[in-house]
C-alpha positions as CSV (number, residue, x, y, z in Angstrom):
1,M,-47.0,56.2,-76.4
2,K,-46.0,52.6,-75.9
3,S,-43.7,53.6,-73.1
4,R,-46.5,55.5,-71.4
5,I,-49.0,52.8,-71.6
6,K,-46.5,50.5,-70.0
7,G,-45.8,52.9,-67.0
8,V,-49.5,53.5,-66.5
9,K,-50.0,49.6,-66.3
10,S,-47.1,49.3,-63.8
11,T,-48.7,52.0,-61.6
12,G,-52.1,50.3,-61.8
13,K,-50.5,47.0,-60.6
14,I,-48.8,48.9,-57.7
15,T,-52.0,50.7,-56.6
16,R,-54.1,47.3,-56.9
17,A,-51.6,45.7,-54.5
18,M,-51.8,48.5,-52.0
19,E,-55.7,48.2,-52.2
20,M,-55.4,44.7,-51.2
21,I,-52.9,45.4,-48.4
22,S,-55.1,48.1,-47.0
23,A,-58.1,45.8,-47.0
24,V,-56.3,43.2,-44.9
25,K,-55.2,45.9,-42.5
26,M,-58.6,47.3,-42.2
27,R,-60.2,44.1,-41.2
28,K,-57.4,43.6,-38.5
29,A,-58.0,47.1,-37.2
30,V,-61.8,46.7,-37.1
31,A,-61.4,43.2,-35.4
32,Q,-59.2,44.9,-32.7
33,A,-61.7,47.8,-32.1
34,L,-64.7,45.1,-31.8
35,A,-62.7,42.9,-29.4
36,M,-62.1,45.8,-26.9
37,R,-65.6,47.4,-27.1
38,P,-67.3,45.1,-24.5
39,Y,-64.5,45.9,-21.9
40,A,-64.8,49.6,-22.7
41,E,-68.5,49.5,-22.3
42,N,-68.4,47.7,-19.1
43,A,-65.8,50.0,-17.7
44,L,-68.1,53.0,-18.5
45,G,-70.8,51.2,-16.6
46,I,-68.8,50.9,-13.5
47,F,-67.6,54.5,-13.9
48,E,-71.2,55.7,-14.0
49,Q,-72.1,53.9,-10.7
50,L,-69.1,55.2,-8.9
51,T,-69.6,58.6,-9.8
52,E,-73.2,58.5,-8.3
53,K,-71.7,57.3,-5.1
54,L,-69.3,60.2,-4.9
55,S,-69.6,62.5,-1.9
56,G,-67.4,65.3,-0.5
57,E,-64.6,66.6,-2.6
58,V,-64.5,66.3,-6.5
59,H,-62.1,64.1,-8.3
60,P,-59.1,66.4,-9.9
61,L,-60.0,64.8,-13.3
62,L,-63.7,65.6,-12.9
63,T,-63.1,69.3,-12.0
64,V,-64.9,71.6,-14.4
65,R,-63.6,75.2,-14.8
66,P,-63.7,78.2,-17.0
67,I,-61.9,77.3,-20.3
68,T,-58.9,79.7,-21.3
69,R,-56.5,76.8,-22.5
70,E,-57.8,74.0,-24.6
71,L,-55.7,71.0,-25.5
72,Y,-56.5,69.1,-28.8
73,V,-55.5,65.5,-29.1
74,V,-55.3,65.2,-32.9
75,I,-55.2,61.7,-34.2
76,G,-54.1,61.2,-37.9
77,S,-52.2,58.7,-40.0
78,H,-48.6,57.8,-40.1
79,R,-48.5,57.7,-44.0
80,G,-50.3,59.3,-46.9
81,L,-52.1,58.0,-50.0
82,C,-55.2,57.8,-48.1
83,G,-57.3,60.3,-50.1
84,A,-59.1,63.1,-48.1
85,F,-58.6,61.3,-44.8
86,N,-56.1,63.8,-43.1
87,T,-57.6,66.9,-45.0
88,Q,-61.0,66.3,-43.2
89,I,-59.1,66.3,-39.9
90,G,-57.4,69.4,-40.6
91,R,-60.8,71.2,-41.9
92,K,-62.6,70.1,-38.7
93,L,-59.7,71.2,-36.5
94,R,-59.6,74.6,-38.2
95,A,-63.3,75.0,-37.5
96,L,-62.8,74.4,-33.9
97,L,-60.0,76.9,-33.6
98,V,-62.2,79.5,-35.2
99,E,-64.6,79.0,-32.3
100,D,-61.7,79.1,-29.8
101,A,-60.5,82.4,-31.3
102,Q,-64.0,83.9,-31.0
103,A,-64.1,82.7,-27.4
104,N,-60.6,84.0,-26.6
105,R,-59.2,80.4,-25.9
106,E,-55.5,79.4,-26.3
107,P,-55.2,76.3,-28.4
108,V,-52.4,73.6,-27.5
109,F,-51.9,70.4,-29.4
110,V,-50.9,66.8,-28.8
111,A,-50.3,65.1,-32.2
112,V,-50.7,61.4,-32.6
113,G,-49.5,60.1,-36.0
114,R,-46.9,61.8,-38.2
115,K,-49.6,63.3,-40.6
116,A,-51.4,64.8,-37.4
117,E,-48.2,66.5,-36.5
118,M,-48.0,68.1,-39.9
119,I,-51.7,69.2,-39.6
120,T,-51.1,70.9,-36.3
121,R,-47.9,72.7,-37.3
122,R,-50.0,74.7,-39.9
123,Q,-52.3,76.0,-37.1
124,A,-51.7,78.8,-34.7
125,G,-50.9,77.3,-31.4
126,T,-48.5,75.3,-29.3
127,I,-47.5,71.8,-30.0
128,L,-47.1,70.1,-26.6
129,A,-45.9,66.7,-27.9
130,S,-46.0,64.5,-30.6
131,F,-46.3,60.7,-30.8
132,P,-45.8,59.7,-34.6
133,E,-45.4,56.2,-34.1
134,A,-48.3,55.5,-31.7
135,V,-50.7,54.6,-34.3
136,L,-48.5,51.9,-35.8
137,T,-48.8,49.8,-32.9
138,P,-51.9,50.8,-30.9
139,T,-51.8,49.2,-27.4
140,I,-52.4,50.2,-23.9
141,E,-48.5,50.4,-23.3
142,N,-48.1,52.9,-26.2
143,V,-51.1,55.0,-25.2
144,R,-50.3,55.3,-21.5
145,P,-47.5,58.1,-22.1
146,I,-50.1,60.2,-24.0
147,A,-52.7,59.6,-21.1
148,R,-50.3,60.6,-18.5
149,L,-49.1,63.7,-20.2
150,I,-52.6,65.1,-20.7
151,Q,-53.7,64.0,-17.2
152,E,-50.7,66.0,-15.7
153,E,-51.4,69.1,-17.8
154,F,-55.1,69.1,-16.8
155,T,-54.6,68.3,-12.9
156,S,-51.8,71.1,-12.8
157,G,-54.2,73.6,-14.0
158,R,-52.3,74.4,-17.2
159,I,-55.0,72.9,-19.4
160,D,-58.8,73.5,-18.7
161,R,-60.2,71.0,-21.2
162,V,-58.9,68.2,-23.3
163,V,-60.6,67.4,-26.7
164,V,-59.9,64.5,-29.0
165,V,-60.3,64.8,-32.7
166,Y,-60.2,61.7,-34.6
167,T,-61.9,59.7,-37.5
168,H,-64.6,57.2,-36.6
169,F,-64.9,54.2,-38.7
170,M,-68.5,53.7,-40.0
171,S,-68.0,51.6,-43.0
172,A,-65.4,50.8,-45.7
173,L,-67.1,53.6,-47.6
174,R,-67.8,56.1,-44.9
175,Q,-65.6,57.6,-42.2
176,D,-66.5,60.5,-40.0
177,V,-64.4,62.9,-38.1
178,K,-65.6,63.0,-34.4
179,V,-64.8,65.3,-31.6
180,W,-65.5,64.7,-28.0
181,A,-64.2,66.2,-24.5
182,L,-62.1,63.6,-22.7
183,L,-61.2,66.0,-19.8
184,P,-62.8,66.9,-17.4
185,A,-64.0,63.3,-17.3
186,A,-67.9,63.0,-17.6
187,V,-70.1,60.0,-17.9
188,K,-72.3,61.8,-20.6
189,D,-69.0,62.6,-22.8
190,T,-67.8,59.1,-22.5
191,E,-71.3,57.5,-23.1
192,K,-71.2,59.7,-26.4
193,A,-67.8,58.5,-27.5
194,F,-68.6,55.0,-27.0
195,A,-72.2,55.2,-28.5
196,S,-70.9,56.4,-31.6
197,H,-69.7,53.1,-32.6
198,A,-71.4,51.8,-35.9
199,Q,-72.4,48.5,-34.5
200,A,-72.4,49.3,-30.7
201,E,-74.8,47.5,-28.6
202,Q,-75.9,49.4,-25.6
203,Q,-75.0,47.0,-22.7
204,G,-75.4,48.9,-19.4
205,V,-73.9,47.3,-16.4
206,N,-77.0,46.7,-14.1
207,A,-75.2,45.0,-11.2
208,E,-75.0,46.4,-7.8
209,Y,-71.3,46.8,-6.4
210,I,-70.1,46.7,-2.9
211,I,-67.2,49.2,-3.1
212,E,-63.9,48.6,-1.0
213,P,-62.4,51.0,-0.3
214,E,-64.5,54.0,-0.8
215,A,-65.6,55.2,-4.3
216,E,-63.1,58.0,-4.3
217,K,-60.0,55.7,-4.0
218,V,-61.4,53.3,-6.7
219,L,-62.1,56.2,-9.0
220,N,-58.3,57.1,-8.6
221,R,-57.5,53.9,-10.3
222,L,-60.4,53.7,-12.7
223,I,-60.6,57.2,-14.5
224,P,-57.0,57.1,-15.6
225,H,-57.6,53.6,-17.1
226,L,-60.8,54.8,-18.6
227,I,-59.0,57.6,-20.3
228,E,-56.3,55.2,-21.6
229,I,-59.3,53.0,-23.0
230,E,-60.9,55.9,-24.7
231,L,-57.6,57.0,-26.3
232,L,-56.8,53.5,-27.6
233,D,-60.4,53.2,-28.9
234,A,-59.9,56.4,-30.9
235,I,-56.6,55.3,-32.3
236,L,-58.0,51.9,-33.3
237,E,-61.1,53.6,-34.9
238,S,-58.6,55.9,-36.7
239,N,-56.5,53.2,-38.0
240,A,-59.5,51.3,-39.4
241,S,-60.6,54.5,-41.0
242,Q,-57.4,55.4,-42.7
243,E,-56.9,51.8,-44.1
244,A,-60.5,51.9,-45.4
245,A,-59.7,55.4,-47.0
246,R,-56.6,54.2,-48.5
247,M,-58.2,51.0,-49.8
248,V,-60.9,53.3,-51.4
249,A,-58.2,55.7,-52.7
250,M,-56.2,52.9,-54.3
251,R,-59.2,51.4,-56.0
252,N,-59.9,54.7,-57.5
253,A,-56.4,55.1,-58.6
254,S,-56.5,51.5,-60.1
255,D,-59.8,52.3,-61.9
256,A,-58.3,55.6,-63.2
257,A,-55.1,53.7,-64.4
258,R,-57.3,51.2,-66.2
259,D,-59.4,53.9,-67.8
260,M,-56.2,55.7,-68.9
261,V,-54.7,52.6,-70.4
262,E,-57.8,52.2,-72.4
263,D,-57.7,55.9,-73.5
264,L,-53.9,55.6,-74.5
265,T,-54.4,52.4,-76.3
266,L,-57.3,53.9,-78.5
267,A,-55.2,56.8,-79.1
268,Y,-52.1,54.5,-80.1
269,N,-54.4,52.4,-82.4
270,Q,-55.7,55.6,-84.0
271,L,-52.2,56.9,-84.5
272,R,-51.0,53.6,-86.0
273,Q,-54.0,53.4,-88.2
274,A,-53.5,57.0,-89.5
275,K,-49.7,56.1,-90.2
276,V,-50.7,52.9,-92.1
277,T,-53.4,54.8,-94.2
278,Q,-50.8,57.5,-95.0
279,E,-48.3,55.0,-96.2
280,I,-50.9,53.2,-98.3
281,A,-51.9,56.4,-99.7
282,E,-48.4,57.5,-100.6
283,L,-47.6,54.0,-102.1
284,S,-50.7,54.3,-104.4
285,A,-49.9,57.9,-105.4
286,G,-46.3,56.5,-106.5
287,M,-47.6,53.5,-108.4
288,A,-50.2,55.9,-110.1
289,A,-47.5,58.2,-111.0
290,V,-45.2,55.4,-112.4
291,S,-47.8,53.8,-114.2
292,G,-48.9,57.2,-115.8
């Protein structure tokens, strides 16, 4: 019993340390997401104005066509011990795949994060690529290969729609799994993605722009960059969510360890008291027998 109490106390110390580490990482991830938000919202405003000026042929990344193959970019965590974080992503993905099966669509996956790869391997579909390390250091440079891959698949016609599945950070106690269409690029879908931020301020770009060269050439540079921004934003939100989930999970584990130590200590004291009482009773019976 003493050994078990000691082991539970040691486990509680470990989970408490992991809780504090996750809290620090969560604050860092939230700060990164907030720092990028104004840039992302202004880029969206420019994108909206440029699409209004488009004339003639539609940009390849804006082309809407019937959906037969759908690519899911699934963003998960790199490590476990984060409660139901990855389980919720898997549950949401399975619900989407049921809809695809009913509509006779073929699912294809791009996994971002080691746990996301494990989730997608359990589903019926093709894993096009996996980026397990991308969530560890989320930067534009690390996101760019993912963006290039999905753009090539879409413009070649091998994929008809690209959907991102990730966990959006609402607060330390709440994280929601979000789904939005990344390609074909559309203002309403991009606005929906950025408007879902818990503390987002809708700051539309109201300035009038003189565009050189024409809007089509500017969009050729802007749309790929906007896709990179959206992917980076989703990864940052997912990182903040997983660290919040891990912090809460480790806090619950620490509380459970403390309760278990209390229960084990009570049981230990009861056993010790019963043993002492038994020895006293045996000693008293022996003395009574001798004196009699």
